[in-house]
C-alpha positions as CSV (number, residue, x, y, z in Angstrom):
1,M,-6.0,28.1,-43.6
2,N,-4.0,31.3,-43.2
3,N,-0.3,31.4,-42.1
4,S,-1.1,32.5,-38.5
5,A,-3.4,29.6,-38.0
6,V,-0.8,27.2,-39.2
7,S,1.8,28.8,-36.9
8,A,-0.7,28.6,-33.9
9,L,-1.4,24.9,-34.7
10,K,2.3,24.1,-34.8
11,V,3.0,25.8,-31.5
12,L,-0.1,24.1,-29.9
13,A,0.8,20.7,-31.3
14,K,4.3,20.6,-29.9
15,M,4.7,17.4,-28.1
16,P,5.7,17.3,-24.4
17,T,9.0,15.7,-23.5
18,C,9.9,13.6,-20.4
19,T,11.8,15.7,-17.8
20,K,14.0,12.8,-16.8
21,C,14.8,10.9,-20.1
22,G,13.8,13.5,-22.9
23,T,11.4,11.1,-24.6
24,E,8.8,12.9,-26.8
25,L,5.5,12.1,-25.2
26,P,2.0,11.9,-26.6
27,F,-0.6,14.3,-25.0
28,G,-2.7,13.1,-22.1
29,I,-0.6,10.2,-20.8
30,R,0.3,10.2,-17.1
31,F,3.6,8.4,-17.2
32,C,6.6,8.3,-19.6
33,S,6.3,5.1,-21.6
34,N,10.2,4.9,-21.6
35,C,11.2,5.5,-18.1
36,G,7.8,5.5,-16.1
37,T,8.4,9.1,-14.7
38,P,5.1,10.9,-13.9
39,V,4.2,13.4,-16.5
40,P,3.2,16.9,-15.3
41,Q,-0.6,17.4,-15.9
42,L,0.2,20.6,-17.9
43,A,0.9,18.4,-20.8
44,A,-2.7,18.5,-22.1
45,A,-3.8,18.0,-25.6
46,P,-3.7,21.1,-27.8
47,T,-6.7,23.3,-27.9
48,Q,-9.0,23.5,-31.0
49,V,-7.7,25.9,-33.8
50,S,-9.9,27.0,-36.7
51,G,-12.5,24.3,-35.9
52,L,-10.0,21.5,-36.3
53,P,-10.3,18.8,-33.6
54,P,-7.1,18.0,-31.5
55,P,-5.0,15.1,-32.5
56,P,-5.9,11.8,-30.8
57,A,-3.4,10.6,-28.2
58,P,-1.3,8.1,-30.2
59,T,-1.2,5.5,-27.5
60,Q,-4.8,5.1,-26.9
61,I,-6.6,2.0,-28.4
62,P,-9.9,0.4,-27.3
63,C,-9.4,-1.8,-24.3
64,T,-12.2,-3.9,-22.8
65,T,-12.7,-6.6,-20.3
66,A,-15.1,-8.3,-22.8
67,F,-13.8,-10.7,-25.2
68,A,-15.2,-8.7,-28.2
69,L,-15.8,-5.0,-29.2
70,A,-19.1,-3.8,-30.3
71,D,-19.6,-3.3,-34.0
72,S,-16.1,-4.9,-34.7
73,R,-14.9,-8.3,-35.4
74,V,-11.4,-9.8,-34.4
75,V,-9.5,-10.4,-37.6
76,R,-6.3,-11.6,-35.9
77,E,-5.2,-12.3,-32.3
78,L,-1.7,-11.4,-31.7
79,G,-1.1,-12.8,-28.2
80,I,-0.8,-11.8,-24.6
81,V,0.3,-8.3,-23.7
82,R,1.0,-7.0,-20.2
83,G,1.9,-3.9,-18.4
84,L,3.7,-3.9,-15.0
85,T,4.6,-1.4,-12.4
86,V,5.8,-1.6,-8.8
87,R,4.8,1.2,-6.4
88,T,5.5,2.1,-2.7
89,R,4.3,4.8,-0.6
90,G,6.8,7.1,1.1
91,I,7.1,7.7,4.9
92,G,4.6,10.7,4.7
93,G,2.1,8.6,2.9
94,R,2.4,5.8,5.4
95,F,2.1,8.1,8.3
96,Q,-1.0,9.7,6.8
97,A,-2.5,6.3,6.2
98,G,-1.7,5.2,9.7
99,I,-3.7,8.3,11.1
100,S,-6.6,7.5,8.7
101,A,-6.5,3.9,10.1
102,V,-6.8,5.2,13.7
103,I,-9.6,7.6,13.1
104,G,-11.2,5.8,10.2
105,G,-12.2,7.0,6.7
106,K,-10.9,7.0,3.4
107,V,-6.9,6.8,2.8
108,D,-6.5,9.4,0.0
109,A,-2.7,8.9,-0.1
110,F,-3.2,5.1,-1.0
111,I,-6.1,5.8,-3.4
112,D,-3.9,8.2,-5.3
113,M,-1.1,5.6,-5.4
114,C,-3.3,2.9,-6.6
115,E,-4.9,4.9,-9.3
116,Q,-1.5,6.1,-10.6
117,A,-0.1,2.4,-10.6
118,R,-3.2,1.2,-12.5
119,A,-2.9,4.1,-14.9
120,E,0.8,3.3,-15.5
121,A,0.4,-0.6,-15.9
122,L,-2.5,0.2,-18.4
123,Q,-0.4,2.6,-20.3
124,H,2.6,-0.1,-20.5
125,M,0.1,-2.6,-21.6
126,I,-1.3,-0.4,-24.4
127,D,2.4,0.4,-25.5
128,H,3.1,-3.3,-25.5
129,A,0.0,-3.9,-27.7
130,R,0.9,-1.2,-30.0
131,T,4.5,-2.5,-30.6
132,M,2.8,-5.8,-31.7
133,G,0.7,-4.0,-34.2
134,A,-2.6,-4.3,-32.3
135,N,-5.3,-1.9,-32.7
136,A,-7.4,-3.1,-29.6
137,V,-7.0,-5.2,-26.4
138,I,-9.7,-7.6,-25.3
139,G,-10.1,-9.5,-22.1
140,M,-8.2,-6.9,-20.3
141,R,-7.7,-7.7,-16.4
142,Y,-5.7,-6.2,-13.5
143,D,-3.8,-8.2,-10.9
144,T,-2.2,-6.9,-7.8
145,T,0.4,-8.6,-5.5
146,E,2.0,-7.2,-2.4
147,I,5.8,-8.2,-3.1
148,A,7.1,-6.7,0.1
149,E,5.7,-4.7,3.0
150,G,4.2,-1.5,1.6
151,M,5.4,-2.4,-2.0
152,D,2.7,-3.4,-4.5
153,E,3.0,-4.9,-8.0
154,V,0.3,-4.0,-10.4
155,L,-0.1,-5.9,-13.6
156,A,-2.6,-5.0,-16.5
157,Y,-2.9,-7.8,-19.1
158,G,-5.1,-8.8,-21.9
159,T,-5.1,-10.1,-25.5
160,A,-3.7,-7.9,-28.3
161,V,-6.0,-8.1,-31.4
162,I,-6.6,-6.6,-34.8
163,V,-10.2,-5.7,-35.2
164,E,-12.1,-4.4,-38.2
165,K,-15.5,-2.5,-38.1
166,E,-18.3,-4.8,-39.2
167,S,-20.3,-3.2,-42.1
């Protein structure tokens, strides 16, 4: 590989950082794993250079609602992992939802909030599993609870495991 290709790869592979806490972030995540701040979607994975595939996001591991992964066997169960977030909609979102409730239809403001909350809880759960040394999560579930009016808790949980490919 020539020097210009190596330089381009270094520039493209620069990890984004959180605008709030300065934590270096892997590509493709939606929330800072340290402080929970939403990550601008400009922080995309680097593009291909000289036929090399982009590096995988380091926080992603297989997660399934099943209790096994296809073509793999569980070598060791490490325990329960969880990711938790609490979200609320601002006055603008509640106003928009109120209008939608009167005229009917989909409430996009709350759909977006719910999707962000689930993604953040999932990412926290994956981070928890990786700190335990897991390479997969099985039996993954979501749970949601309204803890106050307009304030919802979203919990992602599962079993952290170490799996090996079956031969």
